C-alpha positions as CSV (number, residue, x, y, z in Angstrom):
1,X,168.7,64.6,106.8
2,X,167.9,62.0,104.1
3,X,165.2,60.5,106.4
4,X,163.7,63.9,107.1
5,X,163.6,64.7,103.3
6,X,161.9,61.4,102.6
7,X,159.3,62.2,105.3
8,X,158.8,65.7,104.0
9,X,158.3,64.4,100.5
10,X,155.8,61.8,101.6
11,X,153.9,64.4,103.7
12,X,153.8,66.8,100.7
13,X,152.4,64.0,98.5
14,X,149.8,63.2,101.1
15,X,148.7,66.8,101.4
16,X,148.5,67.1,97.6
17,X,146.4,63.9,97.4
18,X,144.1,65.2,100.1
19,X,143.8,68.5,98.4
20,X,142.9,66.8,95.1
21,X,140.3,64.7,97.0
22,X,138.8,67.8,98.6
23,X,138.8,69.7,95.2
24,X,137.1,66.8,93.5
25,X,134.5,66.5,96.3
26,X,133.8,70.3,96.2
27,X,133.4,70.2,92.4
28,X,131.1,67.2,92.7
29,X,129.0,69.1,95.3
30,X,128.9,72.2,93.0
31,X,127.7,70.1,90.1
32,X,125.1,68.4,92.3
33,X,123.9,71.8,93.6
34,X,123.7,73.1,90.0
35,X,121.6,70.2,89.1
36,X,119.3,70.7,92.1
37,X,119.0,74.4,91.3
38,X,118.1,73.7,87.7
39,X,115.5,71.1,88.9
40,X,114.2,73.5,91.5
41,X,113.8,76.3,88.9
42,X,111.9,74.0,86.6
43,X,109.7,72.7,89.4
44,X,108.8,76.2,90.5
45,X,108.1,77.2,86.9
46,X,105.8,74.2,86.6
47,X,104.1,75.1,89.9
48,X,103.6,78.7,89.0
49,X,102.1,77.5,85.7
50,X,99.5,75.3,87.4
51,X,96.2,76.2,85.8
52,X,93.9,78.3,87.9
53,X,90.4,79.3,87.1
54,X,91.2,83.0,86.7
55,X,87.6,84.1,86.1
56,X,86.4,82.3,89.2
57,X,89.2,83.5,91.5
58,X,88.8,87.0,90.2
59,X,85.2,87.1,91.3
60,X,85.7,85.3,94.6
61,X,86.7,87.6,97.5
62,X,87.9,84.4,99.3
63,X,90.8,84.3,96.9
64,X,92.9,86.8,98.7
65,X,94.3,89.5,96.4
66,X,94.9,92.3,98.8
67,X,97.7,92.3,101.4
68,X,99.6,94.6,103.7
69,X,103.2,93.6,103.2
70,X,106.3,94.0,105.4
71,X,109.5,92.7,103.8
72,X,112.3,91.9,103.4
73,X,113.3,91.2,107.0
74,X,116.9,90.0,106.6
75,X,117.7,87.2,109.1
76,X,121.0,85.6,107.9
77,X,122.7,82.9,109.8
78,X,119.7,80.7,110.7
79,X,118.0,77.9,108.8
80,X,114.5,78.6,107.4
81,X,112.7,76.4,109.9
82,X,114.4,78.3,112.8
83,X,113.4,81.6,111.2
84,X,109.8,80.3,111.0
85,X,109.8,79.6,114.8
86,X,111.3,82.9,115.8
87,X,109.1,86.0,115.9
88,X,110.7,88.7,113.9
89,X,107.8,90.9,115.0
90,X,106.5,90.7,118.6
91,X,103.2,88.9,118.9
92,X,103.2,88.2,115.2
93,X,99.9,86.4,115.3
94,X,98.2,89.5,116.7
95,X,99.4,92.0,114.1
96,X,96.9,94.6,113.1
97,X,98.7,97.1,110.8
98,X,97.2,99.8,108.5
99,X,98.5,101.0,105.1
100,X,101.6,103.2,105.5
101,X,102.0,102.2,109.2
102,X,105.6,102.3,110.4
103,X,107.3,99.8,112.7
104,X,110.8,99.3,114.0
105,X,112.2,95.9,113.4
106,X,115.2,94.6,115.3
107,X,117.1,92.1,113.1
108,X,120.3,90.1,113.6
109,X,121.7,91.4,110.3
110,X,120.9,95.0,109.8
111,X,120.2,96.0,113.4
112,X,117.2,98.3,114.0
113,X,115.4,99.3,110.8
114,X,112.3,101.3,110.1
115,X,109.8,99.5,107.9
116,X,106.5,100.6,106.3
117,X,103.5,98.4,105.7
118,X,102.9,98.5,102.0
119,X,99.5,97.9,100.3
120,X,99.6,95.1,97.6
121,X,96.5,94.8,95.4
122,X,96.5,92.3,92.6
123,X,94.1,90.7,90.1
124,X,95.7,87.3,90.8
125,X,95.7,85.8,94.2
126,X,99.1,84.2,93.7
127,X,101.7,86.5,95.3
128,X,105.3,86.6,94.2
129,X,107.3,88.5,96.7
130,X,110.5,88.4,94.6
131,X,108.8,90.6,92.0
132,X,107.2,92.9,94.6
133,X,110.3,93.4,96.9
134,X,112.9,93.1,94.2
135,X,115.7,92.7,96.7
136,X,118.8,90.5,96.1
137,X,118.7,88.6,99.4
138,X,117.9,84.9,99.7
139,X,117.4,84.6,103.4
140,X,114.5,86.9,104.3
141,X,111.1,86.8,106.1
142,X,108.0,88.5,104.8
143,X,104.8,89.2,106.7
144,X,101.5,89.7,104.8
145,X,98.3,90.8,106.6
146,X,94.7,91.2,105.4
147,X,91.3,91.7,106.9
148,X,88.2,89.7,106.1
149,X,84.9,91.3,107.0
150,X,82.0,88.8,107.4
151,X,78.4,89.6,107.8
152,X,77.8,86.4,109.8
153,X,79.6,83.6,111.6
154,X,81.0,80.8,109.4
155,X,82.3,77.4,110.3
156,X,83.6,74.3,108.5
157,X,85.3,76.4,105.8
158,X,88.3,75.3,103.6
159,X,91.5,77.2,103.4
160,X,93.6,76.3,100.4
161,X,97.3,77.4,100.7
162,X,100.3,77.5,98.5
163,X,103.8,78.6,99.6
164,X,107.5,78.4,99.0
165,X,109.6,76.8,101.8
166,X,108.5,77.4,105.4
167,X,105.3,79.3,106.0
168,X,102.8,80.0,108.8
169,X,99.3,81.4,108.9
170,X,97.4,82.9,111.8
171,X,93.7,83.6,111.8
172,X,92.4,85.9,114.6
173,X,95.6,85.3,116.6
174,X,95.6,81.5,116.3
175,X,98.0,79.5,114.2
176,X,95.9,77.5,111.7
177,X,98.6,76.3,109.2
178,X,102.3,75.6,109.0
179,X,104.4,74.4,106.1
180,X,107.8,73.1,107.3
181,X,109.0,71.1,104.3
182,X,111.0,73.1,101.8
183,X,109.1,72.6,98.5
184,X,108.0,74.3,95.3
185,X,105.2,76.7,95.1
186,X,101.9,75.3,93.9
187,X,98.6,77.1,94.5
188,X,96.0,75.4,96.7
189,X,98.4,72.5,97.5
190,X,97.8,72.5,101.3
191,X,94.2,72.1,102.5
192,X,93.2,73.3,105.9
193,X,89.7,72.2,107.0
194,X,87.5,73.4,109.7
195,X,88.3,77.1,109.3
196,X,85.9,79.5,111.0
197,X,85.2,83.2,110.4
198,X,83.4,85.3,113.0
199,X,80.8,88.0,112.2
200,X,82.7,91.3,112.0
201,X,86.4,91.7,111.4
202,X,88.8,88.7,110.9
203,X,92.6,89.2,110.8
204,X,94.7,86.9,108.6
205,X,98.5,86.9,109.0
206,X,100.7,85.0,106.5
207,X,104.4,84.6,107.2
208,X,106.7,83.2,104.5
209,X,110.3,82.4,105.0
210,X,112.6,82.7,101.9
211,X,115.4,80.2,101.8
212,X,116.9,80.5,98.3
213,X,116.7,82.7,95.1
214,X,114.2,80.3,93.5
215,X,111.0,81.4,95.1
216,X,109.3,83.5,97.8
217,X,105.6,83.6,97.5
218,X,102.3,82.1,98.3
219,X,98.5,82.1,97.9
220,X,95.4,81.8,100.1
221,X,91.9,80.9,99.0
222,X,89.1,80.4,101.5
223,X,86.0,78.6,100.3
224,X,83.1,76.6,101.6
225,X,83.9,72.9,102.3
226,X,82.6,72.0,98.8
227,X,84.8,74.6,97.1
228,X,82.0,77.2,96.6
229,X,82.5,80.9,97.4
230,X,81.8,82.0,101.0
231,X,78.8,84.3,100.9
232,X,78.7,87.6,102.7
233,X,82.5,88.3,103.0
234,X,84.7,91.0,101.7
235,X,88.5,91.7,102.0
236,X,89.9,95.0,103.0
237,X,93.2,96.6,104.2
238,X,91.4,98.8,106.7
239,X,91.6,97.4,110.2
240,X,88.7,99.6,111.2
241,X,86.4,98.6,108.4
242,X,83.9,96.7,110.5
243,X,83.5,99.5,113.1
């Protein structure tokens, strides 16, 4: 009995020591996460505060300020890169919605939901989905679609992209840009060269995966290779505008 009591006491001390170790580690992780969150918040604020020539982007149709938005698609239980690879909407690169159009989305969190494509028109080409959607979920996907009508073929254009976390852009059904490193939002950070627009209607699909409460937005600005506006283009939310 004495031996058993000694062993029980020793085991209890070991369990207490391990619990204290786990508690200490958890507290350290929480403090580290708090520091990272604070740093992320500041970095995003700094990125959002990046100076943009507002007058120039306001007059340039290539700075996209009109979108059809479908969000938030809640996809809990997967990391943001996996959510980027998955197609929450079938043939996502070939989307061609119209304002007010309805679509049923099959998600792994809420089951089947009925969504409506909402028109977003802004004076600023920087889009903050947190403010537009105003939904307290930190693991969501948003799709934005716009139409660029061009009066002629264009090649060798530059697409400047900013986004939070993982994002993907399709142009006329072809993936032309991906961002796979979680990072802070900064307008025009990524440069995609060799972009082409065809005469008539061009479809641009912008998919952004949200991974935390800090940010969920992006921006697209299409210019000539030297940064000058592309002549003869206009942006619309009407998929039949060029017919």
